[in-house]
C-alpha atoms as a printed R data frame, in Angstrom:
    type eleno elety resid chain resno       x      y       z
1   ATOM     1    CA   UNK     A     1   0.083 -0.029   0.143
2   ATOM     2    CA   UNK     A     2   2.786  2.377   0.743
3   ATOM     3    CA   UNK     A     3   4.615  1.297  -2.449
4   ATOM     4    CA   UNK     A     4   1.714  2.048  -4.336
5   ATOM     5    CA   UNK     A     5   1.413  5.642  -2.870
6   ATOM     6    CA   UNK     A     6   5.038  6.617  -3.380
7   ATOM     7    CA   UNK     A     7   4.571  5.401  -7.412
8   ATOM     8    CA   UNK     A     8   1.641  7.388  -7.622
9   ATOM     9    CA   UNK     A     9   3.677 10.567  -6.223
10  ATOM    10    CA   UNK     A    10   6.765  9.649  -8.823
11  ATOM    11    CA   UNK     A    11   4.474  9.754 -11.879
12  ATOM    12    CA   UNK     A    12   3.396 13.033 -11.587
13  ATOM    13    CA   UNK     A    13   4.739 15.393 -14.553
14  ATOM    14    CA   UNK     A    14   7.054 17.813 -12.858
15  ATOM    15    CA   UNK     A    15   6.003 21.324 -13.946
16  ATOM    16    CA   UNK     A    16   2.417 20.358 -13.598
17  ATOM    17    CA   UNK     A    17  -0.536 22.471 -11.771
18  ATOM    18    CA   UNK     A    18  -0.056 22.820  -8.280
19  ATOM    19    CA   UNK     A    19  -3.114 22.040  -5.701
20  ATOM    20    CA   UNK     A    20  -6.753 22.280  -7.366
21  ATOM    21    CA   UNK     A    21  -7.553 23.471 -10.898
22  ATOM    22    CA   UNK     A    22  -9.978 25.822 -11.158
23  ATOM    23    CA   UNK     A    23 -12.883 25.071 -13.464
24  ATOM    24    CA   UNK     A    24 -14.234 27.837 -15.591
25  ATOM    25    CA   UNK     A    25 -17.936 28.422 -15.484
26  ATOM    26    CA   UNK     A    26 -19.663 28.393 -18.620
27  ATOM    27    CA   UNK     A    27 -21.126 32.355 -19.565
28  ATOM    28    CA   UNK     A    28 -24.211 31.186 -21.601
29  ATOM    29    CA   UNK     A    29 -25.361 28.840 -17.906
30  ATOM    30    CA   UNK     A    30 -24.582 31.794 -15.704
31  ATOM    31    CA   UNK     A    31 -26.967 34.379 -18.137
32  ATOM    32    CA   UNK     A    32 -29.377 31.294 -18.526
33  ATOM    33    CA   UNK     A    33 -29.039 31.442 -21.955
34  ATOM    34    CA   UNK     A    34 -30.648 28.539 -23.949
35  ATOM    35    CA   UNK     A    35 -29.755 29.623 -27.968
36  ATOM    36    CA   UNK     A    36 -26.780 31.722 -28.914
37  ATOM    37    CA   UNK     A    37 -28.210 33.905 -31.711
38  ATOM    38    CA   UNK     A    38 -25.511 34.170 -34.867
39  ATOM    39    CA   UNK     A    39 -26.367 37.697 -35.605
40  ATOM    40    CA   UNK     A    40 -24.791 38.261 -32.122
41  ATOM    41    CA   UNK     A    41 -21.450 39.351 -33.581
42  ATOM    42    CA   UNK     A    42 -19.844 41.289 -30.596
43  ATOM    43    CA   UNK     A    43 -20.812 37.995 -28.347
44  ATOM    44    CA   UNK     A    44 -19.014 35.371 -30.943
45  ATOM    45    CA   UNK     A    45 -15.575 37.428 -31.416
46  ATOM    46    CA   UNK     A    46 -14.762 36.482 -27.790
47  ATOM    47    CA   UNK     A    47 -14.916 32.935 -28.939
48  ATOM    48    CA   UNK     A    48 -12.955 33.293 -32.172
49  ATOM    49    CA   UNK     A    49  -9.110 33.788 -31.946
50  ATOM    50    CA   UNK     A    50  -7.297 36.580 -33.552
51  ATOM    51    CA   UNK     A    51  -6.150 34.484 -36.393
52  ATOM    52    CA   UNK     A    52 -10.105 33.503 -37.184
53  ATOM    53    CA   UNK     A    53  -9.777 29.907 -35.364
54  ATOM    54    CA   UNK     A    54 -13.014 29.195 -32.900
55  ATOM    55    CA   UNK     A    55 -11.340 28.759 -29.610
56  ATOM    56    CA   UNK     A    56 -11.418 25.112 -27.381
57  ATOM    57    CA   UNK     A    57 -13.614 24.946 -24.394
58  ATOM    58    CA   UNK     A    58 -10.798 24.345 -22.552
59  ATOM    59    CA   UNK     A    59  -9.577 28.320 -23.315
60  ATOM    60    CA   UNK     A    60 -13.535 29.396 -23.656
61  ATOM    61    CA   UNK     A    61 -14.679 28.044 -20.391
62  ATOM    62    CA   UNK     A    62 -18.452 27.109 -22.104
63  ATOM    63    CA   UNK     A    63 -19.688 24.140 -21.516
64  ATOM    64    CA   UNK     A    64 -20.138 21.248 -24.086
65  ATOM    65    CA   UNK     A    65 -23.594 22.231 -25.224
66  ATOM    66    CA   UNK     A    66 -23.008 25.836 -25.659
67  ATOM    67    CA   UNK     A    67 -19.345 25.098 -27.206
68  ATOM    68    CA   UNK     A    68 -21.255 23.208 -29.911
69  ATOM    69    CA   UNK     A    69 -23.948 26.504 -30.468
70  ATOM    70    CA   UNK     A    70 -21.508 28.839 -30.528
71  ATOM    71    CA   UNK     A    71 -19.500 27.058 -33.287
72  ATOM    72    CA   UNK     A    72 -22.781 26.887 -35.093
73  ATOM    73    CA   UNK     A    73 -23.425 29.796 -34.665
74  ATOM    74    CA   UNK     A    74 -20.033 31.545 -35.655
75  ATOM    75    CA   UNK     A    75 -20.283 28.980 -39.020
76  ATOM    76    CA   UNK     A    76 -23.304 30.795 -39.726
77  ATOM    77    CA   UNK     A    77 -21.980 34.151 -38.984
78  ATOM    78    CA   UNK     A    78 -18.916 33.558 -41.579
79  ATOM    79    CA   UNK     A    79 -21.576 32.096 -44.254
80  ATOM    80    CA   UNK     A    80 -23.017 35.666 -43.727
81  ATOM    81    CA   UNK     A    81 -20.084 37.499 -43.847
82  ATOM    82    CA   UNK     A    82 -20.979 39.057 -40.308
83  ATOM    83    CA   UNK     A    83 -17.616 37.503 -39.438
84  ATOM    84    CA   UNK     A    84 -14.240 36.673 -40.969
85  ATOM    85    CA   UNK     A    85 -12.743 33.276 -42.191
86  ATOM    86    CA   UNK     A    86  -9.524 34.028 -41.418
87  ATOM    87    CA   UNK     A    87  -7.300 36.759 -39.813
88  ATOM    88    CA   UNK     A    88  -7.607 40.308 -41.998
89  ATOM    89    CA   UNK     A    89  -4.283 41.843 -43.500
90  ATOM    90    CA   UNK     A    90  -1.585 40.522 -44.706
91  ATOM    91    CA   UNK     A    91   0.660 39.343 -42.210
92  ATOM    92    CA   UNK     A    92   0.237 36.190 -42.807
93  ATOM    93    CA   UNK     A    93   1.670 36.184 -46.290
94  ATOM    94    CA   UNK     A    94   5.087 38.016 -44.649
95  ATOM    95    CA   UNK     A    95   6.123 35.311 -42.727
96  ATOM    96    CA   UNK     A    96   5.947 32.698 -45.499
97  ATOM    97    CA   UNK     A    97   2.543 31.061 -45.527
98  ATOM    98    CA   UNK     A    98   1.028 30.265 -48.897
99  ATOM    99    CA   UNK     A    99   2.053 29.757 -52.600
100 ATOM   100    CA   UNK     A   100   4.611 31.274 -53.887
101 ATOM   101    CA   UNK     A   101   5.593 32.580 -57.575
102 ATOM   102    CA   UNK     A   102   8.446 30.613 -58.657
103 ATOM   103    CA   UNK     A   103  10.848 32.545 -61.348
104 ATOM   104    CA   UNK     A   104  12.358 28.958 -62.574
105 ATOM   105    CA   UNK     A   105   9.516 27.332 -63.778
106 ATOM   106    CA   UNK     A   106   7.964 28.564 -66.919
107 ATOM   107    CA   UNK     A   107   4.407 28.779 -67.931
108 ATOM   108    CA   UNK     A   108   3.110 25.466 -68.776
């Protein structure tokens, strides 16, 4: 029994969280919001990163039910052109992403 406890203590990862992990509460559950509206863009922007990606539950703190509704609402807002699909600006192109024109290839 004492041997099992010592092995469990050794299995913990170094640098991991110390103490209890504080769980985030879902904003929509707190406010008693049943359905998330895709037209409420200001609210949806909180759940989209700067690059335009939908943030995960771990980051947002939303419950599973509301995270699914957020993802659906963001996708609908993108389709209706209320939210962008990707980040605005050309800073991604400057870093080397995307296709480049290669001068060594001729027109085929």
